[in-house]
Rosetta silent file (secondary structure, phi, psi, omega in degrees, C-alpha in Angstrom):
SEQUENCE: MSDTLTVDVLDAQGTKAGQAELPADVFDVQTNVPLIHQVVVAQLAAARQGTHDTKSRGEVRGGGRKPYKQKGTGRARQGSTRAPQFAGGGVVHGPTPRDYSQRTPKKMKAAALRGALSDRARAGRVHVVSGFAPGTAPSTKSALAVLENLSGRKNVLVVVERSDEITWKSLRNVERVHLLVADQLNTYDVLISDDVVFTQGALDAFLAGPVKGAKEESK
SCORE:     score description
SCORE:     0.000 S_00000001
   1 L     0.000  144.743  175.880   -1.458   50.005   57.044 S_00000001
   2 L   -78.515  162.645 -178.888   -2.493   48.627   53.678 S_00000001
   3 L   -71.342  -32.294 -179.038   -5.841   49.492   52.184 S_00000001
   4 E  -140.412  151.463  168.856   -7.001   45.864   52.140 S_00000001
   5 E  -105.645  156.774  178.469   -6.162   42.520   53.656 S_00000001
   6 E  -127.325  143.465  175.461   -6.669   39.319   51.695 S_00000001
   7 E  -133.155  151.917  177.744   -7.698   35.847   52.806 S_00000001
   8 E   -71.721  143.148  175.195   -8.084   32.629   50.856 S_00000001
   9 E  -103.392  123.431  179.353  -11.606   31.562   49.952 S_00000001
  10 E   -99.858  146.301  175.778  -12.263   27.844   50.364 S_00000001
  11 L   -92.901 -174.495 -175.923  -14.959   25.923   48.543 S_00000001
  12 L   -66.013  -19.976  177.637  -17.118   23.107   49.941 S_00000001
  13 L   -88.398   -3.059  178.957  -14.348   20.577   49.182 S_00000001
  14 L    86.510    8.293  178.784  -11.850   22.562   51.250 S_00000001
  15 L   -97.840  157.174 -178.145   -9.748   23.656   48.281 S_00000001
  16 E   -68.737  127.140 -178.064   -8.745   27.223   47.484 S_00000001
  17 E  -115.606    6.179 -179.397  -11.294   28.884   45.214 S_00000001
  18 E   145.160 -162.517  178.745   -9.866   32.394   45.151 S_00000001
  19 E  -131.981  148.936  177.424   -9.178   35.316   47.451 S_00000001
  20 E  -118.389  141.967  179.409  -11.395   37.739   49.312 S_00000001
  21 E   -93.442  133.687  175.900  -10.512   41.308   50.188 S_00000001
  22 E  -112.393  103.042 -177.048  -10.989   42.544   53.741 S_00000001
  23 E   -55.608  136.703 -177.543  -11.021   46.360   53.684 S_00000001
  24 H   -64.784  -27.706 -179.122   -8.604   47.869   56.188 S_00000001
  25 H   -76.218   -0.080  174.417  -11.192   50.392   57.388 S_00000001
  26 H  -120.373  -39.545 -172.582  -13.229   47.457   58.720 S_00000001
  27 H  -111.895    8.286  178.109  -10.705   44.688   59.422 S_00000001
  28 L  -148.328   49.479  177.532   -7.532   46.593   60.285 S_00000001
  29 L  -104.612  166.681  178.470   -8.498   49.499   62.540 S_00000001
  30 L   -69.849  134.714 -179.095   -7.230   50.306   66.008 S_00000001
  31 L   -85.558  115.865  179.898   -9.029   48.318   68.689 S_00000001
  32 L   -95.349   96.549 -174.276  -10.592   50.637   71.269 S_00000001
  33 H   -62.987  -45.978  177.971  -10.990   48.408   74.323 S_00000001
  34 H   -59.668  -37.656  178.148  -12.968   50.882   76.505 S_00000001
  35 H   -64.656  -45.699  179.329  -15.391   51.474   73.630 S_00000001
  36 H   -60.711  -42.131  178.725  -15.848   47.750   73.073 S_00000001
  37 H   -60.331  -45.036 -179.327  -16.446   47.262   76.793 S_00000001
  38 H   -62.333  -42.863 -178.798  -19.086   49.985   76.857 S_00000001
  39 H   -68.032  -40.878  179.994  -20.911   48.568   73.841 S_00000001
  40 H   -67.021  -42.093  177.701  -20.842   44.996   75.162 S_00000001
  41 H   -60.181  -42.231  178.976  -22.112   46.056   78.588 S_00000001
  42 H   -64.936  -39.403  179.939  -24.957   47.939   76.912 S_00000001
  43 H   -65.929  -43.402  179.141  -25.785   44.934   74.719 S_00000001
  44 H   -68.336  -35.281  177.756  -25.895   42.544   77.666 S_00000001
  45 H   -65.277  -40.084 -179.803  -27.945   45.021   79.688 S_00000001
  46 H   -66.322  -22.959 -179.646  -30.491   45.314   76.881 S_00000001
  47 L   -80.978  -10.546  179.804  -30.857   41.528   76.895 S_00000001
  48 L   -72.632  139.016 -179.160  -32.006   41.512   80.528 S_00000001
  49 L   -70.875  -38.917 -179.443  -35.721   40.952   81.001 S_00000001
  50 L    69.283   25.066 -178.216  -35.998   43.266   83.993 S_00000001
  51 L   -96.594    5.632 -179.382  -39.095   41.445   85.269 S_00000001
  52 L   -62.912  143.239 -176.679  -37.709   40.803   88.762 S_00000001
  53 L  -155.621  138.689  172.665  -40.044   41.969   91.505 S_00000001
  54 L  -125.402  159.351 -178.171  -40.313   41.817   95.292 S_00000001
  55 L   -99.109  134.000  174.597  -43.183   42.808   97.553 S_00000001
  56 L   -81.460  176.891 -178.488  -42.924   45.640  100.020 S_00000001
  57 L   -64.743  -21.754  177.947  -44.703   45.512  103.376 S_00000001
  58 L   -81.031  -13.118 -177.932  -47.672   47.203  101.759 S_00000001
  59 L  -104.814  -17.436 -179.822  -47.983   44.443   99.154 S_00000001
  60 L   -74.265  138.748 -178.191  -47.547   41.347  101.349 S_00000001
  61 L   -75.520  141.966  176.250  -50.782   39.665  102.290 S_00000001
  62 L    92.655 -171.463  175.939  -51.892   39.642  105.942 S_00000001
  63 L    75.347   17.916 -177.251  -50.518   41.380  108.989 S_00000001
  64 L   -72.382  -26.576 -177.252  -53.363   43.863  109.303 S_00000001
  65 L   -92.387  143.944  176.203  -53.817   43.335  112.987 S_00000001
  66 L   -65.503  127.174 -172.772  -51.403   44.645  115.600 S_00000001
  67 L   -64.072  -34.526  175.821  -49.606   41.503  116.889 S_00000001
  68 L  -157.743  170.645 -173.039  -49.729   42.547  120.556 S_00000001
  69 L   -65.454  161.163 -172.934  -50.456   45.577  122.636 S_00000001
  70 L   -67.719  -42.311 -172.585  -48.255   48.622  122.507 S_00000001
  71 L  -122.895  160.990  170.591  -47.068   48.684  126.138 S_00000001
  72 L    89.195   -2.237 -178.464  -46.440   46.343  128.998 S_00000001
  73 L   -95.888  -16.762 -176.953  -45.016   43.313  127.196 S_00000001
  74 L    83.535   -3.883  179.475  -41.354   44.174  127.565 S_00000001
  75 L  -103.882  167.343  178.557  -40.875   43.734  123.853 S_00000001
  76 L   -67.260  145.223 -179.568  -40.349   46.287  121.124 S_00000001
  77 L   -67.904  139.438 -179.643  -43.536   47.818  119.803 S_00000001
  78 L  -136.400  142.954  179.798  -44.800   46.329  116.560 S_00000001
  79 L  -107.948  -16.018 -177.160  -47.621   47.336  114.290 S_00000001
  80 L  -162.946  144.296  176.617  -47.661   44.427  111.849 S_00000001
  81 L   -81.692    2.138  177.038  -46.163   40.980  111.385 S_00000001
  82 L  -102.639   13.428  173.509  -45.525   41.900  107.767 S_00000001
  83 L   -68.904  156.213 -173.920  -42.841   44.421  108.643 S_00000001
  84 L   -57.522  -28.178 -177.223  -39.431   43.620  107.084 S_00000001
  85 L   -77.015   -8.784  178.328  -37.933   42.249  110.307 S_00000001
  86 L   -96.397  147.055  172.426  -40.502   39.421  110.457 S_00000001
  87 L   -63.400  132.342 -176.714  -40.350   36.170  108.506 S_00000001
  88 L    86.991    1.714  179.388  -42.870   36.484  105.722 S_00000001
  89 L   -82.925 -179.430 -179.958  -42.660   40.243  105.847 S_00000001
  90 L   -72.757  169.513  179.244  -42.007   42.658  103.007 S_00000001
  91 L  -105.284  133.965 -179.902  -38.624   43.359  101.436 S_00000001
  92 L   -87.926  127.279  176.631  -36.917   46.686  101.940 S_00000001
  93 L    54.401   36.560  178.723  -35.572   48.357   98.776 S_00000001
  94 L   -76.315  168.158  179.892  -35.967   45.140   96.786 S_00000001
  95 L   -68.589  144.885  175.986  -35.785   44.985   92.975 S_00000001
  96 L  -129.453  160.840 -178.980  -38.796   46.053   90.970 S_00000001
  97 L   -54.420  135.365 -179.482  -39.478   45.759   87.225 S_00000001
  98 L  -155.932  162.721  178.492  -37.267   48.105   85.215 S_00000001
  99 L   -99.719  118.297 -177.163  -35.781   48.624   81.781 S_00000001
 100 L   -90.177   -5.665 -173.591  -32.026   48.016   81.752 S_00000001
 101 L   -62.633  144.287  178.361  -31.440   49.091   78.170 S_00000001
 102 L  -117.914  144.256  178.916  -28.866   51.799   77.495 S_00000001
 103 L   -79.865  121.697  178.126  -28.819   54.108   74.524 S_00000001
 104 L  -123.936  118.640 -179.980  -25.792   53.425   72.366 S_00000001
 105 L   -57.453  147.101 -178.315  -25.246   55.489   69.199 S_00000001
 106 H   -59.471  -36.976 -179.105  -25.037   53.502   65.958 S_00000001
 107 H   -65.988  -33.502  177.354  -21.562   54.871   65.195 S_00000001
 108 H   -68.621  -42.160  177.931  -20.281   53.561   68.515 S_00000001
 109 H   -61.983  -44.544 -179.318  -21.704   50.099   67.823 S_00000001
 110 H   -64.702  -41.127 -179.832  -20.185   50.077   64.342 S_00000001
 111 H   -65.773  -40.347  178.996  -16.783   51.245   65.625 S_00000001
 112 H   -65.193  -40.567  178.955  -16.750   48.600   68.357 S_00000001
 113 H   -64.791  -42.203  177.941  -17.638   45.885   65.838 S_00000001
 114 H   -62.934  -38.543  178.386  -14.866   47.000   63.482 S_00000001
 115 H   -64.700  -40.922  179.433  -12.404   46.929   66.381 S_00000001
 116 H   -67.941  -42.299  178.438  -13.414   43.399   67.374 S_00000001
 117 H   -65.217  -37.544  179.288  -13.239   42.144   63.787 S_00000001
 118 H   -64.413  -38.861  177.855   -9.841   43.794   63.319 S_00000001
 119 H   -61.936  -42.443  178.959   -8.527   42.008   66.395 S_00000001
 120 H   -69.590  -39.816 -177.880   -9.661   38.660   64.981 S_00000001
 121 H   -66.070  -41.151 -179.893   -8.361   39.449   61.482 S_00000001
 122 H   -65.985  -24.263  177.746   -4.903   40.434   62.712 S_00000001
 123 L   -90.384    4.658  179.704   -4.730   37.106   64.529 S_00000001
 124 L    73.053   29.039 -175.559   -5.636   35.232   61.341 S_00000001
 125 L  -113.586   21.503  171.760   -9.014   34.192   62.700 S_00000001
 126 E  -113.884  124.655 -175.035  -11.286   35.597   59.989 S_00000001
 127 E  -127.389  157.900  179.429  -12.062   33.130   57.210 S_00000001
 128 E  -133.672  135.053  176.714  -14.159   33.125   54.049 S_00000001
 129 E  -126.809  150.323  176.849  -15.788   30.173   52.283 S_00000001
 130 L   -77.641  -26.079  178.533  -17.705   30.026   49.031 S_00000001
 131 L  -179.836  165.659 -178.535  -20.141   27.545   50.578 S_00000001
 132 L  -108.252  -19.818 -178.710  -20.493   24.731   53.109 S_00000001
 133 L  -120.151  133.437 -176.748  -22.453   22.128   51.150 S_00000001
 134 L   -71.366  -26.114 -177.501  -21.317   20.772   47.756 S_00000001
 135 L  -110.397 -154.690 -178.968  -24.837   20.171   46.440 S_00000001
 136 L  -100.426    4.324  179.853  -28.262   21.714   46.708 S_00000001
 137 L  -115.808  148.337  178.726  -29.184   19.819   49.874 S_00000001
 138 L   -61.675  145.447  178.761  -28.023   20.507   53.449 S_00000001
 139 L  -149.435  103.797  179.445  -25.159   18.342   54.663 S_00000001
 140 H   -64.748  -38.486 -179.688  -23.848   18.630   58.209 S_00000001
 141 H   -61.029  -45.268  179.330  -21.031   16.179   57.445 S_00000001
 142 H   -67.076  -40.754 -179.677  -19.773   18.280   54.528 S_00000001
 143 H   -63.880  -39.984  178.657  -20.146   21.533   56.474 S_00000001
 144 H   -67.750  -33.895  177.315  -18.141   20.154   59.389 S_00000001
 145 H   -63.948  -39.396  176.636  -15.419   19.001   57.009 S_00000001
 146 H   -64.271  -43.279 -179.989  -15.109   22.557   55.696 S_00000001
 147 H   -62.555  -39.292 -179.900  -14.940   23.907   59.244 S_00000001
 148 H   -62.909  -31.088  177.346  -12.201   21.452   60.190 S_00000001
 149 H   -72.134  -21.942 -177.694  -10.084   22.799   57.330 S_00000001
 150 H   -95.813  -46.445 -173.003  -10.516   26.302   58.737 S_00000001
 151 L  -156.890  137.615  174.021  -10.470   25.908   62.485 S_00000001
 152 L  -106.919   13.461 -176.890  -10.350   23.225   65.114 S_00000001
 153 L   -77.175  168.639 -168.824  -11.129   25.650   67.897 S_00000001
 154 L   -73.114  -43.160 -174.569  -14.035   25.288   70.284 S_00000001
 155 L  -117.550  120.146 -178.592  -16.253   28.256   69.383 S_00000001
 156 E  -124.730  129.127  175.901  -16.810   29.272   65.782 S_00000001
 157 E   -97.684  121.759  179.605  -19.051   32.091   64.572 S_00000001
 158 E  -111.194  123.364 -177.980  -20.465   31.460   61.103 S_00000001
 159 E  -106.644  125.029 -175.487  -21.988   34.434   59.273 S_00000001
 160 E  -127.360  168.218  172.597  -24.405   33.633   56.455 S_00000001
 161 L   -76.689  154.778 -178.868  -26.833   35.380   54.154 S_00000001
 162 L   -62.930  -29.093 -177.249  -30.438   35.529   55.234 S_00000001
 163 L   -91.101    0.709 -175.482  -31.459   33.446   52.213 S_00000001
 164 L   -85.610   77.985 -178.268  -28.784   30.761   52.736 S_00000001
 165 H   -72.897  -28.416 -178.670  -30.990   27.969   54.080 S_00000001
 166 H   -63.214  -49.034  178.830  -28.562   25.220   53.053 S_00000001
 167 H   -65.804  -40.757 -178.471  -25.794   26.465   55.350 S_00000001
 168 H   -60.565  -46.525 -178.718  -28.253   27.273   58.113 S_00000001
 169 H   -71.720  -26.796 -179.399  -29.762   23.768   58.091 S_00000001
 170 H   -73.120  -32.579 -171.861  -26.325   22.160   57.800 S_00000001
 171 H  -116.112   -3.246 -171.790  -24.869   23.843   60.895 S_00000001
 172 L   -65.354  -22.482 -178.912  -27.771   24.837   63.116 S_00000001
 173 L  -104.341    9.105  178.917  -27.438   21.769   65.383 S_00000001
 174 L   -84.867  123.307 -170.204  -23.646   21.811   65.714 S_00000001
 175 L   -62.730  -38.858 -174.280  -22.795   22.637   69.317 S_00000001
 176 L   -86.435    1.994 -178.196  -19.566   24.565   68.707 S_00000001
 177 E  -109.024  133.382  173.152  -21.044   26.696   65.919 S_00000001
 178 E  -115.172  121.516 -176.398  -23.003   29.899   66.410 S_00000001
 179 E   -97.159  137.815  175.857  -24.904   31.029   63.323 S_00000001
 180 E  -140.690  145.642  171.434  -25.712   34.645   62.553 S_00000001
 181 E   -78.636  151.147 -173.489  -27.173   36.475   59.591 S_00000001
 182 H   -54.286  -40.356 -177.914  -24.846   39.168   58.202 S_00000001
 183 H   -79.889    0.514  176.433  -26.997   42.065   59.406 S_00000001
 184 H  -103.220   -0.788 -177.786  -27.087   40.582   62.937 S_00000001
 185 L   -59.794  132.460 -175.719  -23.314   40.538   63.387 S_00000001
 186 L  -143.039  164.331 -174.077  -22.389   42.209   66.667 S_00000001
 187 H   -61.996  -44.316 -175.486  -19.394   42.887   68.892 S_00000001
 188 H   -61.329  -47.151 -178.220  -20.296   40.462   71.678 S_00000001
 189 H   -66.848  -30.635  175.230  -20.675   37.416   69.431 S_00000001
 190 H   -67.212  -42.783 -175.867  -17.371   38.216   67.710 S_00000001
 191 H   -67.976  -35.520 -177.614  -15.562   38.472   71.059 S_00000001
 192 L   -85.232    0.091  179.600  -16.857   35.187   72.466 S_00000001
 193 L  -103.516  143.172  178.320  -15.920   33.312   69.289 S_00000001
 194 L   -77.640  -37.010  179.942  -12.482   31.919   68.565 S_00000001
 195 E  -135.593  149.865  176.882  -12.891   32.190   64.794 S_00000001
 196 E  -118.154  123.180 -178.391  -15.238   34.117   62.495 S_00000001
 197 E  -118.002  120.292  175.995  -16.213   32.440   59.222 S_00000001
 198 E  -101.166  141.847  160.967  -18.052   34.367   56.500 S_00000001
 199 E   -78.727  157.426 -176.979  -19.644   32.900   53.436 S_00000001
 200 H   -58.263  -41.994  179.071  -18.677   34.962   50.401 S_00000001
 201 H   -65.368  -38.453  179.448  -22.227   36.265   50.034 S_00000001
 202 H   -67.304  -38.164  178.032  -22.462   37.161   53.728 S_00000001
 203 H   -63.671  -43.566  178.912  -19.158   39.075   53.571 S_00000001
 204 H   -62.479  -42.023  179.999  -20.366   41.096   50.591 S_00000001
 205 H   -66.947  -38.510 -179.423  -23.665   41.856   52.350 S_00000001
 206 H   -68.400  -42.833 -177.587  -21.905   42.831   55.567 S_00000001
 207 H   -66.506  -19.881  178.734  -19.389   45.140   53.921 S_00000001
 208 L   -67.307  -21.163 -179.061  -22.191   47.091   52.278 S_00000001
 209 L   -98.696  -67.188 -176.056  -23.104   48.490   55.722 S_00000001
 210 H   -57.951  -33.246 -179.555  -20.094   49.029   58.037 S_00000001
 211 H   -63.690  -42.400  177.134  -17.825   50.319   55.243 S_00000001
 212 H   -62.299  -42.702  179.410  -20.256   53.139   54.546 S_00000001
 213 H   -62.584  -37.976  179.732  -20.501   53.871   58.233 S_00000001
 214 H   -65.060  -41.548 -177.750  -16.716   53.987   58.564 S_00000001
 215 H   -69.347  -38.145  179.010  -16.369   56.444   55.719 S_00000001
 216 H   -66.271  -36.280 -177.812  -19.100   58.704   57.053 S_00000001
 217 H   -69.240  -30.736 -176.153  -17.505   58.703   60.491 S_00000001
 218 H   -80.208  -10.093 -179.188  -14.123   59.701   59.092 S_00000001
 219 L   -73.292    0.000    0.000  -15.526   62.789   57.371 S_00000001
């Protein structure tokens, strides 16, 4: 493997404005599918609210009186109409509020993200742009024109700098675009996207983190 991959950088007019380097230790590593699966499952689990709740027979209102006498009716003995076998009764072993989050080490998250990005990069689905709007004002029309030059696929992940309000306002209402700040980039959003588009500033900001993590892990 080479030390770096290179991709063309497009400007807001869709013309080539240079090249960007994609370090191999982030964009050309072996994809560990079981690791990615574990990290994604943990991420989706952490997103669950866990507020589901059912009432047991001790929590359902009513049913304090014995419905009929113990003997002589020919029916099974019952102590309450709020027992689980009755309509309106409590639920047996039903869900109660709980925390679904799983502890996932930072190195595992970083490794899974590098694997997902490498998969996209090897398929030619990682792109870099210098910007999405030609001026100082947001422009959805211009931003979409840039995207069309990069990808016509259905789901596109656009990674921007936290301070890049022009790009954010230009693309935030586009249905097929999912916007993320560089430090929010995660494995799940990479996997569900057909293409990943970085602004040049967002790529520089992102590489300042995972590259360090990769080097520390390899020691």
